KEZA-321629 format. One record per residue (C-alpha): residue in three letters; residue number from 1; x, y, z. Coordinates in steps of 0.25 Angstrom, whole numbers, always signed. Each point is the difference from the previous one (the first is absolute). Layout:
// residues N
 type seq    px    py    pz
  ala NUM     X     Y     Z
...
END
This chain:
// residues 451
 type seq    px    py    pz
  met   1    +0    +0    +0
  met   2    +5   +13    -4
  his   3    +2   +13    +9
  glu   4   -13    +6    +5
  arg   5    -2   +13    +8
  phe   6    -6    -1   +14
  his   7   -15    +2    -2
  tyr   8    -7    -8   +11
  lys   9   -12    +6    +8
  ser  10    +0   -10   +11
  leu  11    +8   -11    +6
  glu  12    -9   -11    -6
  glu  13    +4    +5   -14
  val  14   +15    -1    +4
  lys  15    -2   -14    +5
  ala  16    -8    -4   -13
  arg  17   +11    +6    -9
  ala  18   +10    -8    +8
  ala  19    -8   -13    -2
  asp  20    -2    +3   -15
  leu  21   +16    +1    -1
  gly  22    +2   -13    +9
  val  23    +8    +7   +11
  thr  24    -2    +0   +15
  leu  25    +0   +13    +8
  pro  26    -2    +0   +15
  phe  27   -10    +9    +6
  ala  28    -5    +1   +14
  ala  29   -14    +5    +5
  asp  30    +6   +11    +8
  thr  31   +13    +6    +4
  his  32    +2    -3   +14
  val  33   +12    -9    -2
  leu  34    +8   +12    -5
  thr  35    -2    +7   +13
  arg  36    +6   -11    +9
  pro  37   +14    +1    +5
  leu  38   +12    -7    -7
  thr  39   +12    -5    +7
  phe  40   +14    -3    -7
  gly  41   +12    -2    +8
  pro  42    +0    +9   +12
  val  43   -10   +10    -6
  thr  44   -15    +0    +0
  val  45    -7   +10    -9
  pro  46   -14    +5    +3
  asn  47    -6    -4   -14
  arg  48    +3    -8   -13
  met  49    +1   +11   -10
  gly  50   +12    +7    -5
  ile  51    +6   +10   -10
  ala  52    +7    -7   -11
  pro  53   +13    +7    -6
  met  54    -4   +11    -9
  glu  55   +11    +9    -5
  gly  56    -2   +15    +0
  ala  57   +12    +5    -8
  asp  58    +0   +12    +9
  ser  59   +13    -1    +8
  leu  60   +10   +11    +2
  glu  61   +13    +0    -8
  asp  62    +8    -7   +11
  gly  63   -11   -11    +1
  ser  64    -7    +6   +13
  pro  65   -15    +0    +0
  ser  66    -6   +14    -4
  glu  67   -12    +6    +5
  met  68    -9    -7   -10
  thr  69    +6   -13    +4
  leu  70    -3    +3   +15
  arg  71   -14    +4    -4
  arg  72    -3   -13    -7
  tyr  73    +5    -9   +12
  val  74    -7    +9   +11
  asn  75   -13    -1    -8
  glu  76    +2   -15    +0
  ala  77    +3    -1   +14
  ala  78   -12    +8    +4
  gly  79    -8    -9    -9
  gly  80    +1   -12   +10
  ser  81    +8   -11    -7
  ala  82    +8    -8   +10
  val  83   +12    -2   -10
  ile  84    +6   +10    -9
  trp  85   +10    -7   -10
  phe  86    +8   +11    -5
  glu  87    +3    +3   -14
  ala  88   +14    -5    -6
  ile  89   +11    +7    +7
  ser  90   +13    -2    -7
  ile  91   +12    -5    +8
  val  92   +11    +5   -10
  pro  93    +0   +13    -9
  glu  94    +2    -8   -13
  gly  95   -12    -9    +3
  arg  96   -10   +12    +1
  ser  97   -12    -1   -10
  gly  98    +1   +15    -2
  his  99    +6   +12    +7
  thr 100   -14    +2    +7
  gln 101    +0   -14    +6
  leu 102    +3    -1   +15
  leu 103   +14    -4    +4
  leu 104    +4    -2   +15
  ser 105   +14    +3    +4
  lys 106    +8    +4   +12
  glu 107    +0   +14    -5
  asn 108   -15    +2    +0
  leu 109    -3   -10   +12
  asp 110    -5   +12    +9
  asn 111   -10    +4   -11
  tyr 112    -6   -14    +0
  lys 113    -1    +0   +15
  arg 114    -8   +12    +0
  phe 115    -8    -6   -12
  thr 116    -4   -13    +8
  ala 117    -3    +7   +13
  ala 118   -10    +9    -7
  ile 119    -7   -12    -7
  lys 120    -1    -7   +13
  glu 121    -5   +12    +7
  ala 122   -11    +2   -10
  gly 123    -5   -14    +2
  leu 124    +0    +1   +15
  arg 125    -7   +13    +0
  ala 126   -11    -5   -10
  asn 127    -2   -15    +4
  gly 128    +7    -2   +13
  phe 129   +11    -9    -6
  ala 130   +13    +3    -8
  pro 131    +0    -8   -13
  tyr 132   +11   -11    -2
  leu 133   +10    +6   -10
  ile 134    +7    -9   -10
  met 135   +12    +6    -8
  gln 136    +1    -7   -14
  ala 137   +15    -1    -2
  asn 138    +2    +0   -15
  his 139   +10    +0   -12
  ser 140    -7    +3   -13
  gly 141    +9    -8    -9
  arg 142    -5    +0   -14
  tyr 143    -8   +12    +3
  ser 144   +11    +9    +7
  asn 145    -1   +14    -5
  pro 146    +8    +8   +11
  asp 147    +0   +13    -9
  asn 148   -13    -3    -6
  arg 149    +7    -6   -12
  pro 150    +0   -15    -2
  ala 151   +13    -7    +6
  pro 152    -4   -14    +1
  met 153    +7   -10    +9
  ile 154    -5   -14    -4
  ala 155    +1   -14    +5
  tyr 156    +0    -6   -14
  arg 157    -4    +3   -14
  asn 158   -15    +0    -2
  pro 159    -4    +3   -15
  tyr 160   -15    +1    +4
  tyr 161    +3   +11   +11
  glu 162   +10    +7    -9
  gln 163   -11    +3   -11
  phe 164    -5   +10   +10
  arg 165   +13    +4    +8
  pro 166   +13    -2    -8
  ala 167   +12    -7    +6
  asp 168   +13    -6    -5
  asp 169   +10   -10    +6
  ser 170    +8   +12    +7
  cys 171   -13    +2    +9
  ile 172    +2   -14    +6
  val 173    +4    +2   +15
  thr 174   +12    -8    +5
  asp 175    +0   -11   +10
  asp 176    +9    +9    +9
  tyr 177   -10   +11    -1
  leu 178   -11    -9    +4
  lys 179    +8    -5   +12
  arg 180    +2   +14    +5
  leu 181   -14    +3    -1
  glu 182    -3   -11   +10
  glu 183    +6    +9   +11
  lys 184    -6   +12    -6
  phe 185   -14    -6    +4
  gly 186    +6    -2   +14
  glu 187    +4   +14    +1
  ala 188   -14    +4    -5
  ala 189    -7    -8   +11
  arg 190    +9    +7   +10
  leu 191    -4   +14    -5
  ala 192   -15    -4    -1
  arg 193    +0    -4   +14
  glu 194    +7   +13    +5
  ala 195    -9    +8    -9
  gly 196   -12    -5    +7
  phe 197    -6   -10    -9
  asp 198    -5   -13    +7
  ala 199    +5   -10   -11
  val 200    +8    -1   -13
  asp 201    -5    -7   -12
  ile 202   +11    -6    -9
  lys 203    -8    +2   -13
  ser 204    +0   -11   -10
  cys 205   -11    +3    -9
  his 206    -5    +8   -13
  gly 207   +12    -2    -9
  tyr 208   +10    +7    +9
  leu 209   +14    -5    +2
  leu 210    -2   -11   +11
  ala 211   -13    -5    -7
  glu 212    +7    +0   -14
  leu 213   +10    -9    +6
  thr 214   -10   -11    +4
  ser 215    -2    -2   -15
  ala 216   +15    +0    -3
  tyr 217    -1   -14    -5
  his 218   +12    +1    -9
  arg 219    +9   +10    +7
  pro 220   +13    -7    +3
  gly 221    +7    +1   +14
  pro 222    -5    +0   +14
  tyr 223   -13    +9    -3
  gly 224    -6    -8   -11
  gly 225    -4   -14    -4
  ser 226    -6    -7   +12
  leu 227   -11    +5    +9
  glu 228   +11    +1   +11
  asn 229    +8    +9    -9
  arg 230   -11    +8    -5
  thr 231    -4    +3   +14
  arg 232   +14    +2    +6
  leu 233    -1   +15    +0
  leu 234   -14    +0    +6
  arg 235    +4   -10   +11
  asn 236   +13    +7    +3
  ala 237    -6   +13    +1
  val 238   -11    -5    +9
  ala 239   +11    -6    +9
  ala 240    +8   +13    +0
  ala 241   -13    +8    +4
  lys 242    -4   -10   +11
  val 243   +12    +5    +8
  tyr 244    -7   +12    +3
  glu 245   -13    -6    +5
  gly 246    -5    +4   +14
  glu 247   -12    -2    +9
  thr 248    -9    +6   -10
  phe 249    +8    +3   -13
  gln 250    -1   -11   -10
  val 251    +5    -4   -14
  thr 252   -11    -4   -10
  cys 253    +0    -2   -15
  arg 254   -10    +4   -11
  leu 255    +2   -11   -10
  gly 256    -5    -2   -14
  leu 257    -6   -14    -3
  tyr 258    -1    +1   -15
  asp 259    +5   +10   -11
  gly 260   -10    -3   -11
  cys 261   +11    -3   -10
  glu 262    +4   -13    -6
  tyr 263   +12    -8    +4
  pro 264   +12    +4    +0
  tyr 265    -5   +14    +1
  gly 266    -8    +0   +13
  phe 267    -2    -6   +13
  gly 268   -11   -10    +4
  val 269    +0    -7   -13
  lys 270    +5   -13    -6
  glu 271    +7    -3   -13
  gly 272    -9    -4   -11
  asp 273   -13    +4    +8
  gly 274    -2   +14    -5
  leu 275    -6   +10    +9
  thr 276    -6   -11   +10
  pro 277    +4    +4   +14
  his 278    +8   -10    +8
  tyr 279    +1    +4   +15
  glu 280    +9   -11    +5
  glu 281   +13    +9    +0
  ala 282    -8   +11    +7
  ile 283    -5    -9   +11
  glu 284   +15    -5    +2
  ile 285    +4   +14    +1
  val 286   -11    +4   +10
  arg 287    +3   -13    +8
  thr 288   +15    +3    +1
  leu 289    -2   +15    +4
  his 290   -10    -4   +11
  asp 291    +5   -13    +5
  thr 292   +15    +3    -2
  tyr 293    +2   +15    +1
  gly 294   -12    +2   +10
  leu 295    -8   +10    -9
  ala 296   -14    +0    +8
  met 297    -7    +8   -11
  leu 298    +1    +2   -15
  asn 299    -8    +7   -11
  leu 300    -2    -7   -13
  thr 301    -2    +6   -13
  met 302    +1    -3   -15
  gly 303    +4    +6   -14
  asn 304    +9   +11    -5
  pro 305    -7   +14    +0
  tyr 306    +9    +4   -11
  val 307    -3   -11   -10
  thr 308   -11    -9    +6
  thr 309    -8   +10    +7
  his 310   -13    -8    -1
  val 311    +6   -11    +8
  thr 312    +4   +10   +11
  arg 313   -12    +8    +1
  pro 314   -13    -3    -9
  phe 315    -5   +13    -6
  asp 316   -10    +7    -7
  ala 317   +10    +8    -9
  gly 318   +14    -1    -1
  lys 319   +12    +0   -10
  tyr 320    -5   -11    -8
  pro 321   -13    -9    -1
  pro 322    +3   -14    +6
  asp 323    -5   -12    -6
  glu 324    -7    -5   +13
  his 325   -12    +5    +8
  pro 326    +4    +8   +13
  leu 327    -7   -10    +9
  glu 328    +8   -11    -6
  gly 329   +13    +8    +4
  leu 330    -6    +2   +14
  ala 331    -3   -15    +1
  arg 332   +14    -4    -4
  met 333    +5   +10   +11
  ile 334    -8    -5   +12
  asp 335    +1   -15    -5
  gly 336   +16    +1    +0
  ile 337    +0    +7   +13
  gly 338   -10   -10    +6
  gln 339    +9   -12    -5
  val 340   +12    +6    +7
  lys 341    -8    +2   +13
  lys 342    -5   -14    +0
  ala 343   +14    -6    -2
  val 344    +6    +9   +11
  pro 345   -12    +2    +9
  asp 346    +8    +6   +12
  ala 347    +5   +12    -8
  val 348    -8   +12    +1
  ile 349    -3    +4   -14
  tyr 350    -5   +13    -5
  ala 351    -7    +0   -14
  ser 352    +0   +11   -11
  ala 353    -8    +6   -11
  pro 354   -15    +1    +5
  thr 355    -2   +14    -6
  tyr 356    -6    -4   -14
  leu 357   -13    -4    +8
  arg 358    -2   +14    +5
  ser 359   -11    +0   +11
  tyr 360    +0   -15    +0
  ala 361   +15    -1    +3
  asp 362    -4    +0   +15
  leu 363    -9   -12    -1
  tyr 364   +10    -7    -9
  ser 365   +12    +3   +10
  ala 366    -9    -5   +11
  gly 367    -3   -13    -7
  ala 368   +14    -2    -4
  val 369    +4    +0   +15
  glu 370   -12    -8    +4
  gln 371    +2   -11   -10
  gly 372   +15    -1    +4
  tyr 373    +7    +6   -13
  cys 374    +7   +10    +9
  asp 375    +0    +7   +14
  gly 376    -1   +14    -5
  met 377    -1    +9   -12
  leu 378    +8   +12    -5
  phe 379    -7   +10    -8
  gly 380    +8    +8   -10
  arg 381    -7    +9   -10
  met 382   -12    +1    +9
  ala 383    +9    +7   +10
  phe 384    +3   +11   -10
  ala 385   -15    +2    -3
  asn 386    -5    -2   +14
  pro 387   +10    -1   +11
  gly 388   -11    -1   +11
  phe 389    -5   -13    -5
  ala 390    +4    -8   +12
  asn 391    -8    +9   +10
  gln 392   -12    +0    -9
  ile 393    +0   -15    +1
  val 394    +3    +0   +15
  his 395   -11   +10    +3
  asn 396   -10    -2   -11
  gly 397    +2   -14    -4
  arg 398    +3    +3   -14
  ile 399    +9    +8    -9
  asp 400    -6   +14    -5
  pro 401    -5    -4   -15
  his 402    +1   +15    -4
  arg 403   +15    +1    +3
  val 404    +6   -13    -6
  cys 405   +11    -1   -10
  met 406    -5    -1   -14
  thr 407   +13    -8    -5
  cys 408    +1   +10   -11
  gly 409   +16    -1    +0
  met 410    +2   +15    +1
  cys 411    +8    -2   +13
  gly 412    +9   -10    -7
  asp 413    +2   +10   -11
  leu 414    +5   +10    +9
  ile 415   +10    -9    +8
  arg 416    +6    -5   -14
  ala 417    +2   +15    -4
  his 418    +7    +3   +14
  lys 419   -11   +10    +4
  pro 420    -6    +2   +13
  thr 421   -10   -12    +1
  gly 422   -14    -1    +5
  cys 423   -15    -1    -4
  val 424    -3    +9   -11
  val 425   -15    -4    +1
  arg 426    -2    +2   +15
  asp 427   +11   +11    +2
  pro 428    +1    +8   -12
  glu 429    +4   +12    +8
  his 430   +13    -6    +2
  phe 431    +2    -9   -12
  leu 432    -8    +4   -12
  gly 433   +11   +11    -4
  tyr 434   +11   -11    +1
  tyr 435    -9    -9    -9
  arg 436    -1   +11   -11
  glu 437   +15    +1    +0
  phe 438    +1   -15    -2
  gln 439   -10    +0   -11
  ala 440    +8   +12    -7
  ser 441   +13    -8    +1
  arg 442    -5   -13    -6
  lys 443    -1    +6   -14
  asp 444   +15    -3    -3
  leu 445    +1   -14    +6
  pro 446    +0   -13    -9
  lys 447   -13    -8    -1
  asn 448    +6   -12    +8
  tyr 449    +5    +8   +11
  arg 450    -5    -6   +14
  gly 451    +7    +9   +10
END
């Protein structure tokens, strides 16, 4: 079934369409389960809703948060989500996705201390609790643009990705460079703890460097080939970060289960089986991170937002028309996450990508928790459009249908253009002008450009 815009007037229509497509989506009768506390490791949070990482492209030159960055996170903290999983924060200057991406360093540490303190205070004032703040430690890899000019650092040559973002052999990072990065992630964990974050995420998803290594099937040497080698940087980075765990500070991981590309150019597939997802290796990674390295909680996701956007976040409108119905993409996401949760039941799992369902995203999230697919849900684009969605669910039982995200893709356009990013539809005062600048800039780009 080809792509179709969201047009449903009732939950019954959504369920009927899913049945027509032959896919299963979990829905609950109410949202009460989302308002229950959740414990992972030494921490208990007051509800099961969180903010997914959504970049704002609004940092200062040195990587510090700006007033616009602070505004965004203060609004999210006041909105009642128990967990705020921060946008990608680069751990090295050359790994920034743009000069507007956040970067944490010892030089700007004090700025981050003030930043996290203000966010926690906003949550305490509004809701009586401070949200649990997770710093996403990232290296953009293939998508590095430290001066807003492509400077890719790749794990291996991938002709499919390189249709949209050119690279050559000189861009392949060396084993020595990857080895040095292991300690950089440890340093990032130390800085995150000092900055006032409650956890650090060793990010391995969405086509960035650690995620790309998981599909480096034919890379020679210690970081390619076997699953042990392909996850060497991830595992060693986690081990380096674990040194800085404390009574409440934890290490976690946002892990991509499936890239949406055929072997050997994507993770989560098998040779000769096309785009069919296979989760055996993802399950092994999660089991290792949980059982061997002691990660109590993880967030699971899929896709590459630059190339297989529909896999990461089903949409109404985007850079290309996918050859599947968005409900099929949503079902693949929650099914894959559910398979991992079933295989590693003691790991606390946050799921991703409920926003396409708009005002039914709350019942879907509650159903996913009730039926054992996950333990909590992170909302991404929804938080741009409606940062108070969690309090609406807690206090009113349902999300406000007049403030939901329309999955129009305009916030994605802004981030790829390195412009301050938010909801153009719900917050035009702050973001419509930037979107008009983006539209004007598109006139000279090639037709196959994907950010």
